[in-house]
N, C-alpha and C positions, 0 to 999 in steps of 0.2 A: 266590220271585218272580224272583231273579237267574237261577236255573236256566231258567225259562221264557223269559226274555228272551234267554238264550244259545242256548237251542234254536231260537227264532224267527229269530234272526239267522243261525244255520247254515243253516236252511231257505231264507232269502232268498238267501243267498250260493250255495246249490246250485242255486236255480232260474236265477240270473244266469249261472252257469257253463254249465248246460245250454243255455240260450237262446243263449250265445255259441257254443258248440259247434255248435249246429244251423245257425247262420248260416255258420260255417266249413265245414260239411259241404255246404251248398247250393253254395257257391263252388267246392268241390274237385269236385263233379260236373259242373262247367261245362267249356267248351272253351277251349283257348288260342288266341289270335290276336293281331292287332295293331290298334292304334288311332292315329290322327292327328286333326287338326283341320282344319275348313274354315271360311272367312270368309264373311260376308254378301256379297251378298244371298242369303237362304235361299229366297226365292220366285222362281219357282213350284216346287212339288215334284211328283214323280210320284205322290204319294199323294193329295194333295188340292188341287193346282193353286196358285191364289192365296189360298185361305182362310187367313187369319191365325189363326183359331181352331184350327188342327190342332196348333200348338206347344204342348206341355205347359208348365203354369205353372212358372216358374223357368228355362227355357230348356235344359232337359236333353234333348236330342234327338240323333238320328244319322241319317246315310246309311248304308245297307247296301251291302255288296260283292255281286258276283253270287252268291257262294256261300250268302248269307243271304237275298238278295232274294226267291228263291222265286217268280219271275214276278209279283211285286206282292203276294203273300200276306203278306209281312213288314210291310206297312203297319200300324202301330198296334201291332205286338209291342213288348213291352218286355223289356229285358235288364239284368241286374245285371252291372256292370263293375267290375273291380278291376285297377289297374295292378300289375304284378308285376316288371317290369325294364325297362331301357334304359340307353342311353349317359348317362354323368354323373349317375347315380342320380336320375331324374326323378320318381320315384313319390312320391305322397303316400299317407298311410295311409287306409284306409277304402275303401268302394265307393259307387257311385252307381247310380241306375236311369235308363235313357234309353229314349226311345220312338222307333222307326223312323218317319221321315216322308218319306224319299226314298231313291233308289237313288244310289250313288256317281256323281258327274258325270265322273269321269276313267276313261279306258279305256287301260290296266289300272287298276284301283282300287289306290291306294297301301297300303290297309289292309283289315283285315277290317270294321272300323266306323270311319266318319269322323264325329268327333263335333263338335257345335257348339262354338264356342270357349268358351262358358260351362261345358259339360260337360267339356271336355277340361282346363280349368283347375281343375276339382274333383279330378282324379285325377293331374295332373302339374304340377311346378314349372317346367317348361320348355315354353313355348307352341308352339315349332316342332318339338317332338320327335316321333319315331315310337316308341311303347312297346309292350311286350309286355303283353297283358292276358289275364286270366281272366274269361270272360263265360258267362252262363247265361241263358237264357229264362225269364221268371217269369210 
């Protein structure tokens, strides 16, 4: 009985480790770029104009730089993002998924992805920072 429980626990631990490694592998296959935040108003956007329903629940969205924008094809694309470095150690652990709803409004764009304040606060301890990120389309 005890042997069976130990074997079962080892199997569960092995599955958790494999799942964790798979997530890390997905992030490693991503690109490296930068991220900043932008303030409201978020409307209108280049993707859906004044439609409030375009924003994903939870407020995790982004505006794309020209390199990602792809002549508007980026609208609705989702990216997993993880902060990897920045001045004064701004990064929080973990990753988030954002949806592209707009093109960067500044020319030149200050970052690869410009995140909503909500999204940026999920990955950085410093709201006004510019951080280096790993990102991958999912």
